[in-house]
Structure formats: structure tokens, C-alpha cells
N, C-alpha and C positions, 0 to 999 in steps of 0.2 A: 706171861699175862695170856690170858684166855679171852676171846671174843665171840659173840654170837649175835646174829642180825635176826631180829622179830617182825613179821609183816603185819600190817594193818593195826600199827599203833599210832595212835593221835595224841595230840599233847592233853587233851581233856582225859583221855584213859589213862595217861602217865600220872595227871593229877588225881586222879581217884585212887591209883596205887598208892600214890605218895601221902596222900589223906590217911589211907589206912595203916600203912607202914609205920608212919610216925608215930600212932599209939603203940605198935609192937615194938618200938625201941629204934626203929632206923629213921636217920633223919636225910630227907632230901633236901638238895640244893640246886635250884635252877638258873642258869646263866640269865644275863637281861634279854637276850633274844629269843628266849623260850625253845633253844633248839638242842642244849646240851645241859648237861648238869653232872651232880656227883650223889652218891647214896652212901653213907656209910652206918653201920651199927654191930652189934655185939650178937654172936651166936653163942650157944652153949661150949663150942668148941674154940671160940675166940673171935677177933675182929674182922670183919668183913668190909672193904671199900671198894663201890665200882664207878664209874664212868659211862655214860650214856649219852648218845649222839642221835638226835631224832631230826629225819628228813621228812618234813611235812608234805611234801610234793607227792613223795611215794609211800607215805605213812609207814616209812621204816624205822626201826630203831635198832641201833648197834649198842650194845652192852660190851664193857670189857671188865674184866675184873683185875682190879689194880694190887689187891692185898686179899689174902685168904690164909686160913690154918694151914699148914702144909700136908696136914692130915686130913683134911677136907677137901673130899673130892670135887672138883669143879661142876661135874655131871648133878650132883646133889643142888648145887646153887642154880645152876639152868632149869632143873625142872622145878626149883621153887619159884622163880621169876618167871616161867611159862603159866604155873599156875596162878600165880598173882595176875598176870594179864587177863587168863580164862576168867577169873573172878570178877574182875573190873569189867570184862565184856558182858557176863551175865547180867551184873548191876545194873548196867547201863541199857540193857536190852538189845544189844549191838549182834 
């Protein structure tokens, strides 16, 4: 498993990412406390499952790749996740 922490991430920002990615075939599930959850979906190379933990007080989110195709580099997933965060920020004007 591989993890990375992203800064300046709020629950509202995460909801925007989830709304877009649901359309793209990734399903997000949030825990009742809205501080953690999972996302899963298919890429052309296979299934991907992630877990995320949000710390609202510091606006940090740690994402852990739980499952990915062995031949898909984690760096590709981190890059795509970072782009999703940047797009959501741009849409919100943050």
C-alpha cells in the first residue's frame, strides 16, 4: 500500500471531486462522520480502490491506495488525484 497526504483539502472540495468522478465511473463512499471513506473504480488497466482520511482542522487528506493493477505505477494515480484536486479548486474559485 502506498499513501500520500494532500494539503488544503476540505470536505466540500472532496464532494466536488466525488461528484465528477461518479460520472467517470468511480464510486465514492463517505463514512458517517464525513472524515473518511473509500473510492473504487475501473481504469483501462484494471480495478483501483483507495481509502481517504480527512482532517478538517488542518485541511489535510491522506489517501491510501488499497488495490491497483501491479503494472500501473502509483505515481500515475497520485498525479491524477492531484489533478482532480486542482480542477475542483479551480471550479470553486479557491
